[in-house]
Residue, then its C-alpha position, 0 to 999 in steps of 0.5 A: m256786951a252791948a247791942v246797937r240795932g239788934g247785933p253786938i259792937t264788936p272792933g270790926s263792925s261799921s256800927c261800933p264807934y271809933r272811940l269804943c273800938l280802940c279802947l275794945a282792941a287796945g285796953v283800959a289804960f290806953c282808953e283812960q289816957q285818951e279819954a283824958l286827952y280828948r277832955d282836955c282839948n275839949s277844953a283847952c279849944a273851948g277856951r281857943c275858940r270863945l272868941a271866934s266868929r266861926y266858933k263850930i269850925c274852929i271848934r273842929a280844925c282846934g280839935t284836930c290840931c290838939h289832939r295831933c300835937k298834944c298842945v293848944p297855945p294860950g289865949t284867944s289867937g296868935n301864940r301858935e309857936a308856944c306849941g312849936p312846929c307840929y302846931a304852927n305849921m300844919p296845913t290844910h288840904g288848900g296849902r292854909l294854915k289849920c290850927p287857930 
């Protein structure tokens, strides 16, 4: 087991990265599936947000939408309906559309 700041990494520790803790608790197959989705979301969102004027904000919102809805629409804008209502209608706390 690896050590961080002198202590072991355990699923309950506050210094344990979320994904590592999730993988330790859920098992290898689940971890590999989540890592594949994470990589897919990163590349899909990079393509979706490549022309955005606020790239970092677009990437963050797109990543959240991708992880929740398991989809990123084609192109750099529009086409939200291609991913269904989960992606097309997800609101922010302020009531605006979240997904780019």
